[in-house]
C-alpha positions as semicolon CSV with decimal commas, in nm:
position;residue;x (nm);y (nm);z (nm)
1;M;9,154;-4,391;4,769
2;E;9,260;-4,510;4,426
3;N;9,093;-4,325;4,139
4;E;8,811;-4,539;4,000
5;A;8,913;-4,458;3,642
6;S;9,262;-4,600;3,705
7;R;9,135;-4,939;3,821
8;P;9,150;-5,210;3,556
9;E;8,827;-5,371;3,446
10;P;8,781;-5,719;3,595
11;R;8,909;-5,988;3,364
12;A;8,612;-6,204;3,269
13;V;8,570;-6,533;3,087
14;R;8,256;-6,683;2,939
15;L;8,300;-7,055;2,993
16;D;8,321;-7,276;2,687
17;H;8,238;-7,647;2,673
18;R;8,592;-7,764;2,756
19;Q;8,634;-7,520;3,044
20;V;8,307;-7,612;3,207
21;R;8,392;-7,985;3,197
22;V;8,734;-7,922;3,356
23;L;8,599;-7,682;3,618
24;A;8,329;-7,924;3,739
25;H;8,550;-8,082;4,006
26;P;8,550;-8,002;4,380
27;L;8,923;-7,937;4,415
28;R;8,947;-7,740;4,091
29;M;8,662;-7,512;4,199
30;R;8,835;-7,455;4,534
31;L;9,174;-7,393;4,370
32;L;9,034;-7,134;4,130
33;G;8,842;-6,967;4,412
34;A;9,149;-6,955;4,636
35;L;9,360;-6,799;4,361
36;R;9,093;-6,536;4,299
37;V;9,056;-6,447;4,666
38;K;9,411;-6,491;4,797
39;G;9,606;-6,406;4,480
40;P;9,900;-6,592;4,323
41;S;10,027;-6,899;4,506
42;T;10,225;-7,219;4,472
43;A;10,078;-7,568;4,460
44;T;10,238;-7,638;4,799
45;A;10,080;-7,335;4,965
46;L;9,742;-7,411;4,805
47;A;9,760;-7,773;4,922
48;E;9,823;-7,655;5,277
49;L;9,542;-7,398;5,257
50;L;9,290;-7,650;5,120
51;G;9,398;-7,950;5,324
52;T;9,508;-8,168;5,035
53;N;9,841;-8,292;4,897
54;T;10,077;-8,109;4,666
55;G;10,065;-8,379;4,396
56;A;9,688;-8,353;4,359
57;T;9,703;-7,974;4,371
58;S;9,972;-7,961;4,100
59;Y;9,779;-8,202;3,877
60;H;9,454;-8,007;3,903
61;L;9,628;-7,671;3,850
62;R;9,773;-7,809;3,526
63;Q;9,424;-7,924;3,421
64;L;9,288;-7,574;3,484
65;A;9,584;-7,424;3,295
66;E;9,519;-7,646;2,991
67;V;9,184;-7,471;2,938
68;G;9,307;-7,122;3,028
69;L;9,144;-7,079;3,369
70;V;9,476;-7,043;3,554
71;V;9,817;-6,930;3,430
72;E;10,167;-6,931;3,568
73;D;10,268;-6,604;3,734
74;P;10,576;-6,503;3,533
75;D;10,696;-6,250;3,791
76;R;10,718;-6,502;4,078
77;G;10,810;-6,835;3,927
78;T;11,152;-6,993;3,968
79;R;11,311;-7,308;3,832
80;R;11,218;-7,489;4,154
81;Q;10,880;-7,338;4,227
82;R;10,586;-7,258;4,000
83;W;10,350;-6,980;4,101
84;W;9,994;-6,983;3,968
85;Q;9,730;-6,716;3,935
86;A;9,370;-6,703;3,818
87;A;9,350;-6,604;3,453
88;H;9,022;-6,419;3,516
89;D;8,845;-6,241;3,801
90;V;8,493;-6,336;3,692
91;T;8,344;-6,649;3,534
92;N;8,028;-6,608;3,327
93;W;7,791;-6,845;3,153
94;E;7,424;-6,893;3,078
95;P;7,277;-7,237;3,143
96;T;7,147;-7,242;2,784
97;D;7,504;-7,209;2,650
98;F;7,531;-7,587;2,693
99;D;7,190;-7,711;2,576
100;D;7,356;-7,888;2,283
101;D;7,606;-8,080;2,498
102;P;7,473;-8,318;2,767
103;D;7,815;-8,357;2,931
104;A;7,872;-7,982;2,958
105;R;7,513;-7,936;3,079
106;A;7,574;-8,195;3,351
107;A;7,896;-8,012;3,444
108;I;7,709;-7,680;3,477
109;D;7,443;-7,854;3,688
110;W;7,719;-7,978;3,919
111;I;7,886;-7,633;3,934
112;Q;7,557;-7,464;4,023
113;G;7,489;-7,726;4,289
114;D;7,837;-7,672;4,428
115;Q;7,772;-7,298;4,450
116;V;7,457;-7,366;4,654
117;R;7,649;-7,606;4,881
118;H;7,918;-7,340;4,921
119;L;7,657;-7,077;5,015
120;A;7,496;-7,310;5,270
121;E;7,837;-7,394;5,419
122;H;7,928;-7,025;5,451
123;A;7,593;-6,945;5,609
124;E;7,636;-7,224;5,866
125;Q;7,988;-7,103;5,947
126;W;7,850;-6,751;5,995
127;F;7,569;-6,869;6,223
128;A;7,825;-7,050;6,440
129;V;8,034;-6,735;6,502
130;Q;7,800;-6,442;6,444
131;N;7,780;-6,348;6,812
132;E;8,157;-6,292;6,812
133;W;8,114;-6,005;6,562
134;S;8,019;-5,647;6,643
135;P;7,653;-5,540;6,629
136;A;7,730;-5,330;6,319
137;W;7,859;-5,635;6,129
138;R;7,580;-5,860;6,257
139;D;7,325;-5,612;6,120
140;A;7,516;-5,566;5,792
141;F;7,552;-5,936;5,712
142;G;7,259;-6,159;5,632
143;M;7,012;-6,229;5,359
144;G;6,654;-6,160;5,260
145;D;6,413;-6,231;4,982
146;I;6,134;-6,065;4,788
147;F;5,859;-6,205;4,569
148;M;5,757;-6,055;4,235
149;T;5,587;-6,146;3,910
150;V;5,797;-6,052;3,606
151;P;5,868;-6,181;3,252
152;P;6,216;-6,323;3,173
153;A;6,343;-6,006;3,002
154;R;6,251;-5,793;3,305
155;L;6,424;-6,039;3,541
156;E;6,738;-6,029;3,321
157;A;6,732;-5,649;3,333
158;L;6,694;-5,652;3,712
159;K;6,985;-5,895;3,754
160;A;7,206;-5,688;3,521
161;E;7,130;-5,368;3,714
162;L;7,195;-5,531;4,052
163;W;7,519;-5,677;3,917
164;Q;7,630;-5,329;3,805
165;V;7,561;-5,192;4,152
166;M;7,766;-5,472;4,314
167;E;8,053;-5,418;4,069
168;R;8,049;-5,042;4,137
169;Y;8,071;-5,099;4,512
170;R;8,353;-5,352;4,461
171;N;8,544;-5,112;4,237
172;E;8,503;-4,825;4,483
173;A;8,608;-5,037;4,783
174;D;8,917;-4,931;4,974
175;P;9,068;-5,233;5,155
176;A;9,267;-4,994;5,376
177;E;8,952;-4,825;5,509
178;P;8,925;-4,877;5,888
179;G;8,693;-5,165;5,971
180;A;8,690;-5,304;5,614
181;E;8,650;-5,681;5,581
182;Q;8,630;-5,910;5,279
183;V;8,270;-6,013;5,216
184;Q;8,099;-6,234;4,961
185;L;7,770;-6,130;4,801
186;W;7,540;-6,368;4,616
187;L;7,279;-6,279;4,356
188;A;7,019;-6,549;4,300
189;A;6,676;-6,567;4,138
190;Y;6,460;-6,880;4,134
191;P;6,098;-6,956;4,051
192;L;5,851;-6,963;4,337
193;P;5,765;-7,327;4,423
194;E;5,440;-7,440;4,259
195;E;5,267;-7,496;4,592
196;F;5,288;-7,120;4,662
197;Q;5,162;-7,009;4,323
């Protein structure tokens, strides 16, 4: 297994107002996600993967590049074919970063809603095929919840600690380990609905 100290830190970006407005688009979100998961690719290959056309894919990659969310891969590009890669591994923001900008705030609202739609879609896909997976994987996958009463600072500390644990497991992962699969973990915290309080 690769030495943990030799692994580079994930490249992170804290979204600014321009980036959030550009990112708030269904195809752009999917393009950035595909580049992060699959690695560098061409507009043609991404169009095929995402079921769209190369012209639209090229246009939206250029929009993402204008705000620094994707970059050309200098080691793969040729005069006839441009290769693209995600400029960052992780995208960060706080909803309050955009309180002074109604357009950016609306973009963040859309991005968060898209994340929830994405989670629901993945869960439905899992439910449809879960019986095809081994018992070990069926028990390992899934979700749960817990209720607690905490102030905002304590919740922030809890999220930060859980995030560190997830990052440590990701950094220690060995893709060549027998039985290893790519998985997606979500961390979410929401207020309890008023009717239950």
